[in-house]
C-alpha positions in Angstrom: 18.6 17.5 52.4 18.6 21.2 53.5 16.5 20.3 56.6 19.0 17.7 57.6 21.8 20.2 57.3 19.9 22.7 59.4 19.3 20.2 62.1 23.0 19.3 62.2 24.0 22.9 62.2 21.5 23.6 65.1 22.9 20.6 67.1 26.5 21.8 66.6 25.6 25.3 67.6 23.8 24.2 70.7 26.7 21.9 71.7 29.1 24.8 71.2 27.0 27.1 73.3 26.7 24.5 76.1 30.4 24.0 76.0 31.0 27.7 76.3 28.6 27.9 79.2 30.3 25.0 81.0 33.7 26.7 80.4 32.4 30.0 81.8 30.9 28.2 84.8 34.3 26.5 85.4 36.2 29.7 85.1 33.8 31.4 87.6 34.1 28.6 90.1 37.9 28.5 89.6 38.0 32.3 90.2 35.8 31.9 93.3 38.1 29.2 94.6 41.1 31.6 94.6 39.6 33.7 97.4 39.2 33.0 101.1 35.8 33.9 102.7 36.4 37.2 104.6 33.9 36.4 107.4 36.1 33.7 109.0 39.3 33.7 106.9 39.4 29.9 107.0 37.4 28.5 104.1 37.5 28.8 100.4 34.9 31.2 99.0 33.6 28.7 96.5 32.4 26.3 99.2 31.9 28.6 102.2 28.3 29.0 103.3 27.7 32.5 104.6 25.7 35.5 103.4 28.9 37.4 102.5 30.3 34.4 100.6 27.0 34.2 98.7 27.2 37.9 97.9 30.8 37.7 96.8 30.1 34.7 94.5 27.2 36.6 92.9 29.4 39.7 92.5 32.2 37.6 90.9 29.6 36.0 88.5 28.3 39.5 87.6 31.8 40.8 87.0 32.7 37.9 84.7 29.5 38.5 82.8 30.5 42.1 82.4 33.7 41.0 80.7 36.1 41.7 83.6 39.3 39.7 83.4 40.5 37.4 86.2 43.3 39.8 87.0 41.0 42.7 87.2 38.7 40.9 89.6 41.6 39.7 91.8 42.9 43.2 91.9 39.5 44.5 93.0 39.3 42.1 95.9 42.9 42.6 96.9 42.3 46.4 97.0 39.2 45.8 99.1 40.4 43.2 101.5 44.2 43.0 101.1 46.4 40.1 100.1 44.9 37.9 102.8 41.8 37.4 100.6 43.9 35.3 98.3 44.0 31.5 99.0 47.4 31.4 97.3 49.5 34.5 97.7 51.1 36.1 94.7 54.5 37.6 94.1 57.2 37.8 96.7 54.9 36.5 99.5 54.4 33.3 97.5 58.1 32.6 97.4 58.5 33.3 101.1 55.6 31.1 102.0 56.6 28.2 99.8 60.4 28.2 99.2 61.5 29.1 102.8 59.6 26.2 104.4 61.0 23.8 101.8 64.5 25.0 102.5 63.9 24.7 106.3 62.6 21.2 105.8 65.6 20.2 103.8 68.0 21.6 106.4 66.2 19.8 109.2 66.2 16.6 107.3 69.9 16.8 106.8 70.5 17.7 110.4 68.4 14.7 111.6 70.3 12.4 109.2 73.6 13.6 110.6 72.4 13.0 114.2 71.3 9.5 113.3 74.6 8.8 111.5 76.6 9.9 114.6 74.4 7.9 117.0 74.9 4.8 114.8 78.7 5.4 114.6 78.9 5.8 118.4 76.9 2.6 119.0 79.3 0.6 116.8 82.5 1.7 118.6 83.8 -1.4 120.4 83.9 -1.3 124.1 87.0 -2.2 126.1 87.6 -5.9 125.4 89.0 -8.1 128.1 91.6 -10.4 126.8 92.4 -13.6 128.6 90.6 -15.3 131.5 89.0 -13.2 134.2 90.8 -13.3 137.5 89.3 -15.3 140.3 88.2 -13.0 143.0 87.2 -14.3 146.4 84.9 -11.9 148.1 85.1 -13.5 151.6 
């Protein structure tokens, strides 16, 4: 009976450790995905294939293993490269880059709707109607 309990305990412990390792790997890949590769400034660090991207992924992995928090790592890279290293800006820049375009889109949509409404109203106005028979005109 004791051997059976030991096996169950070992299986549960190994499942817990595997789950924790998967969670840590997910956290590292999520953290890597927050950055833009500084060699070209176009692609996500998690998927970019360049020597500097590989170095940065390894450094992030090492920093996570050392117990650094996500905020500490983000602050380190922002201090090194500036805010442009972040795939999604934080703070005031975030609001400017997300809210302002949404407001501009809403205003443009309303303006376009007003133009279409006016064009439709103008098209529906009756033209001058001729009442009665047309006069006979002899062009000779």
